[in-house]
KELO-795518 format. One line per field, with one value per atom (N, C-alpha, C): residue in three letters; residue number from 1; z, y, x; atom name. Coordinates in Angstrom, 2 decimals. Each point is the difference from the previous one (the first is absolute). Layout:
BEGIN
resn <- [ala,...]
resi <- [NUM,...]
zz <- [Z,...]
yy <- [Y,...]
xx <- [X,...]
name <- [CA,...]
This chain:
BEGIN
resn <- [met,met,met,arg,arg,arg,gln,gln,gln,val,val,val,thr,thr,thr,leu,leu,leu,thr,thr,thr,leu,leu,leu,thr,thr,thr,asn,asn,asn,ala,ala,ala,val,val,val,gly,gly,gly,leu,leu,leu,his,his,his,ala,ala,ala,arg,arg,arg,pro,pro,pro,ala,ala,ala,ala,ala,ala,val,val,val,phe,phe,phe,val,val,val,gln,gln,gln,thr,thr,thr,ala,ala,ala,ala,ala,ala,arg,arg,arg,phe,phe,phe,arg,arg,arg,ser,ser,ser,asn,asn,asn,ile,ile,ile,thr,thr,thr,val,val,val,arg,arg,arg,asn,asn,asn,leu,leu,leu,thr,thr,thr,arg,arg,arg,gly,gly,gly,thr,thr,thr,pro,pro,pro,pro,pro,pro,val,val,val,asn,asn,asn,ala,ala,ala,lys,lys,lys,ala,ala,ala,ile,ile,ile,leu,leu,leu,ala,ala,ala,val,val,val,leu,leu,leu,thr,thr,thr,leu,leu,leu,gly,gly,gly,ala,ala,ala,glu,glu,glu,his,his,his,gly,gly,gly,his,his,his,glu,glu,glu,ile,ile,ile,glu,glu,glu,ile,ile,ile,val,val,val,ala,ala,ala,glu,glu,glu,gly,gly,gly,pro,pro,pro,asp,asp,asp,glu,glu,glu,glu,glu,glu,glu,glu,glu,ala,ala,ala,ile,ile,ile,ala,ala,ala,ala,ala,ala,leu,leu,leu,gln,gln,gln,ala,ala,ala,leu,leu,leu,val,val,val,glu,glu,glu,ser,ser,ser,arg,arg,arg,phe,phe,phe,gly,gly,gly,glu,glu,glu,asp,asp,asp,gly,gly,gly,gly,gly,gly]
resi <- [1,1,1,2,2,2,3,3,3,4,4,4,5,5,5,6,6,6,7,7,7,8,8,8,9,9,9,10,10,10,11,11,11,12,12,12,13,13,13,14,14,14,15,15,15,16,16,16,17,17,17,18,18,18,19,19,19,20,20,20,21,21,21,22,22,22,23,23,23,24,24,24,25,25,25,26,26,26,27,27,27,28,28,28,29,29,29,30,30,30,31,31,31,32,32,32,33,33,33,34,34,34,35,35,35,36,36,36,37,37,37,38,38,38,39,39,39,40,40,40,41,41,41,42,42,42,43,43,43,44,44,44,45,45,45,46,46,46,47,47,47,48,48,48,49,49,49,50,50,50,51,51,51,52,52,52,53,53,53,54,54,54,55,55,55,56,56,56,57,57,57,58,58,58,59,59,59,60,60,60,61,61,61,62,62,62,63,63,63,64,64,64,65,65,65,66,66,66,67,67,67,68,68,68,69,69,69,70,70,70,71,71,71,72,72,72,73,73,73,74,74,74,75,75,75,76,76,76,77,77,77,78,78,78,79,79,79,80,80,80,81,81,81,82,82,82,83,83,83,84,84,84,85,85,85,86,86,86,87,87,87,88,88,88,89,89,89,90,90,90,91,91,91,92,92,92,93,93,93]
zz <- [2.17,-0.33,1.28,0.02,1.39,-0.79,1.24,-0.76,1.32,-0.41,1.33,-0.81,1.06,-0.68,0.93,-0.52,0.60,-0.51,0.49,0.13,-0.47,-0.86,-0.45,0.88,0.67,0.88,-0.60,-1.10,-0.45,-0.56,-0.23,-0.20,-2.03,-0.55,-1.53,-0.23,0.64,-0.19,-0.98,-0.61,-1.61,-0.61,-0.20,-1.03,-0.09,-1.59,0.25,0.31,1.18,0.42,1.32,0.52,0.63,-0.66,-1.02,-0.85,-0.84,-0.31,-0.03,0.60,1.38,1.38,-0.16,0.10,0.27,-1.29,-1.11,-0.90,-0.24,0.37,0.17,1.09,1.25,1.25,-0.40,-0.82,-0.45,-1.10,-0.72,-0.63,0.32,1.09,0.89,0.07,-0.15,0.45,-1.17,0.26,-0.93,-0.18,0.73,0.30,-0.98,-0.52,-0.76,1.05,-0.14,0.83,-0.90,0.54,-0.15,1.16,-0.62,0.70,-0.72,0.94,-0.47,1.14,-0.67,0.66,0.52,1.42,0.39,0.19,0.10,0.07,-1.04,-1.11,-1.42,-0.61,0.52,-0.51,-1.57,0.10,-1.22,0.26,-1.32,0.34,-0.22,0.36,0.35,-1.25,0.29,-0.85,0.44,-1.19,0.67,0.76,1.01,0.90,-0.47,-0.80,-0.67,-1.37,-0.22,-1.03,0.16,-0.14,0.66,-0.81,-1.10,-0.74,0.61,-0.38,1.09,1.19,0.80,1.45,0.01,-0.83,-0.16,-0.56,-0.74,-0.61,1.50,1.29,0.81,0.82,-0.47,0.63,1.27,0.92,1.41,0.64,0.61,0.81,1.58,0.43,1.69,0.39,1.03,0.54,-0.55,-1.03,-0.85,0.72,-0.52,0.78,-0.89,-0.19,-1.10,0.47,-0.71,0.32,-0.94,0.70,-0.84,0.24,-0.94,0.20,-0.68,0.57,-0.09,-0.33,-1.13,-0.23,-0.36,0.33,0.21,0.62,0.13,0.78,0.78,-0.27,1.40,0.01,-0.01,0.16,1.70,0.85,1.42,-0.36,-0.30,-0.08,-0.76,-0.98,-0.78,0.48,0.46,0.89,1.51,0.13,1.56,-0.74,-1.19,-0.18,-0.52,-0.63,-0.82,1.17,1.05,0.99,0.90,0.07,0.96,-1.15,-0.90,-0.87,0.22,-0.77,0.32,1.50,1.03,1.68,-0.26,-0.33,0.25,-0.93,-0.35,-1.08,-1.07,-0.41,-1.20,0.57,1.23,0.08,0.13,-0.23,0.03,1.14,-0.03,0.94,1.46,0.07,1.71,0.27,-1.01,0.53,-0.50]
yy <- [7.77,-0.43,-0.07,-1.14,-0.02,-0.19,0.84,-0.47,0.09,-0.49,0.18,0.49,0.56,0.22,-1.09,-0.58,-0.99,0.11,-0.48,0.43,-1.51,-0.11,-1.43,-0.41,-1.01,-0.50,-1.08,-0.83,-1.03,0.53,-1.14,0.25,0.91,-0.68,0.58,0.74,0.14,1.22,-0.91,1.02,-0.71,-0.89,-0.93,-0.18,-1.57,-0.60,-1.46,-0.76,-0.79,-0.95,1.14,0.63,0.77,0.99,0.24,0.67,-0.50,-1.65,-1.25,-0.15,-0.11,-0.29,1.20,1.04,1.11,-0.08,-0.07,-0.09,-0.56,-1.47,-1.08,0.31,0.48,0.39,0.83,1.34,0.80,-0.67,-0.63,-0.82,-0.72,-0.60,-0.61,0.90,1.06,1.23,0.54,0.13,0.67,1.52,0.46,1.87,0.10,1.26,0.26,0.68,-0.41,0.06,1.02,1.26,0.43,-0.10,0.66,0.01,0.94,0.95,0.84,0.09,0.60,0.01,1.23,0.33,1.18,0.65,-0.86,0.82,-0.05,-0.22,0.43,1.07,-0.08,0.80,-0.38,-1.35,-0.48,0.08,-0.13,0.05,-1.65,0.34,-1.57,-0.90,-1.29,-1.11,-0.74,-1.02,-1.28,-0.96,0.05,-1.44,-1.17,-0.20,-1.51,-0.38,1.02,0.08,-0.31,-1.04,-0.21,1.10,-0.01,1.15,1.33,0.52,1.31,0.11,-0.89,-0.16,-0.19,-0.20,-0.36,1.42,0.89,1.48,1.09,-0.41,0.59,0.32,-0.79,-0.01,0.34,-1.05,0.14,-0.82,0.36,-0.39,-0.06,-0.61,-0.31,1.47,0.53,1.22,0.78,-0.14,0.75,-0.20,1.51,-0.29,-0.15,-0.72,-0.63,0.67,0.18,0.45,-0.86,-0.74,-1.22,0.47,0.25,0.51,-1.18,-0.23,-1.03,0.69,-0.48,0.88,-1.07,-0.41,-1.36,-0.36,-1.31,-0.96,-0.41,-0.18,-0.98,0.68,1.75,0.33,0.22,-0.46,-0.07,-1.05,-1.42,-1.31,0.30,1.04,-0.12,0.68,1.50,0.53,-1.15,-0.67,-0.26,-1.48,-0.29,-1.33,0.64,0.97,0.49,0.94,0.31,0.49,-0.98,-0.89,-1.17,-0.81,-0.15,-0.68,1.20,1.44,0.72,-0.27,0.41,0.04,-1.51,-1.06,-1.33,-0.15,0.95,0.00,-0.68,-0.29,-1.15,-1.18,-0.04,-1.74,-0.06,0.86,0.15,0.43,0.07,0.71,-0.73,-1.33,-0.59,0.91,0.88,0.71,-0.72]
xx <- [-15.50,1.72,1.00,0.45,0.93,1.52,0.79,1.54,0.52,1.58,1.02,1.29,0.75,1.37,0.91,1.14,0.80,1.25,0.95,1.43,0.34,1.12,0.58,0.71,0.16,1.14,0.57,-0.51,0.87,1.32,0.95,1.05,0.28,-1.19,0.08,-1.22,-0.64,-1.24,-1.28,-0.57,-0.75,0.43,1.17,0.47,-0.05,-0.18,0.18,-1.10,0.15,-0.49,-1.02,0.09,-1.02,-0.68,0.57,-1.33,-1.16,0.91,-1.05,-0.99,0.36,-0.88,-1.11,0.44,-0.91,-0.78,0.37,-0.93,-1.18,0.47,-0.65,-1.47,0.84,-0.86,-0.97,0.02,-0.72,-1.14,-0.06,-0.50,-1.07,-0.05,-0.63,-1.36,0.19,-1.18,-1.03,-1.10,-0.59,0.10,0.38,0.28,1.43,-0.44,0.63,1.80,0.66,1.44,1.18,0.70,1.18,0.94,1.06,1.41,0.37,0.94,1.02,1.04,1.40,0.90,-0.15,0.07,0.02,1.62,0.98,0.96,0.76,-0.39,0.35,-0.86,-1.42,-1.16,-0.37,0.19,-0.97,-1.14,-1.08,-1.40,-0.49,-1.35,-0.43,0.09,0.06,0.13,-1.01,-0.49,-0.97,0.70,-0.16,0.58,-0.13,-1.14,-0.06,1.27,0.38,0.96,1.31,0.92,1.12,1.13,-0.16,1.00,-0.07,-1.72,-0.13,1.12,-0.35,0.35,1.60,0.69,1.28,0.75,-0.90,0.25,0.16,-0.53,-0.03,1.88,0.48,1.29,-0.24,-0.67,-0.16,0.98,0.69,1.47,-0.41,1.29,-0.16,-0.06,-1.03,0.00,-1.00,-0.49,-0.51,-1.73,-0.59,-1.52,-1.11,-0.74,-0.90,-1.40,-1.04,-1.20,-0.54,-0.85,-1.49,-1.13,-0.81,-1.22,-1.04,-1.00,-1.11,-1.34,-0.93,-1.34,-0.86,-0.84,-0.76,-0.66,-0.67,-1.09,0.66,1.64,0.40,1.61,-0.14,1.27,0.56,-1.12,1.29,0.34,-0.53,0.85,1.01,0.28,0.89,1.29,-0.25,0.86,0.72,-0.84,0.52,0.99,-0.59,0.84,1.39,-0.15,1.41,0.52,-0.03,0.53,0.37,-0.18,0.47,1.00,-0.15,0.93,1.20,-0.07,1.21,0.66,-0.70,0.54,0.39,-0.04,0.31,1.75,0.18,1.39,-0.47,-1.17,-0.14,0.08,0.63,0.66,1.07,0.96,1.45,0.24,1.69,0.93,-0.35,-0.57,-0.70,-0.94,-0.81,-1.11,-0.97]
name <- [N,CA,C,N,CA,C,N,CA,C,N,CA,C,N,CA,C,N,CA,C,N,CA,C,N,CA,C,N,CA,C,N,CA,C,N,CA,C,N,CA,C,N,CA,C,N,CA,C,N,CA,C,N,CA,C,N,CA,C,N,CA,C,N,CA,C,N,CA,C,N,CA,C,N,CA,C,N,CA,C,N,CA,C,N,CA,C,N,CA,C,N,CA,C,N,CA,C,N,CA,C,N,CA,C,N,CA,C,N,CA,C,N,CA,C,N,CA,C,N,CA,C,N,CA,C,N,CA,C,N,CA,C,N,CA,C,N,CA,C,N,CA,C,N,CA,C,N,CA,C,N,CA,C,N,CA,C,N,CA,C,N,CA,C,N,CA,C,N,CA,C,N,CA,C,N,CA,C,N,CA,C,N,CA,C,N,CA,C,N,CA,C,N,CA,C,N,CA,C,N,CA,C,N,CA,C,N,CA,C,N,CA,C,N,CA,C,N,CA,C,N,CA,C,N,CA,C,N,CA,C,N,CA,C,N,CA,C,N,CA,C,N,CA,C,N,CA,C,N,CA,C,N,CA,C,N,CA,C,N,CA,C,N,CA,C,N,CA,C,N,CA,C,N,CA,C,N,CA,C,N,CA,C,N,CA,C,N,CA,C,N,CA,C,N,CA,C,N,CA,C,N,CA,C,N,CA,C,N,CA,C,N,CA,C,N,CA,C,N,CA,C,N,CA,C]
């Protein structure tokens, strides 16, 4: 199992387009992947389900925790971390 805690620095957090890109990225991997909003204290949700990710209410400045468990967990965490750190390609990031 691999996990990472990240701060959302893009303007809108995990809403609309960034959430869709996050889910599409997670879906590329065979590992089970969950994400939770540490700032709001939400339970973990399936990172491959758009509606679940949207329910997190993860906004700019919130901390999220991503957990991956499976055969490609390291690659999954690396890809999702890079996506978040790139600000989902928004805001000139």
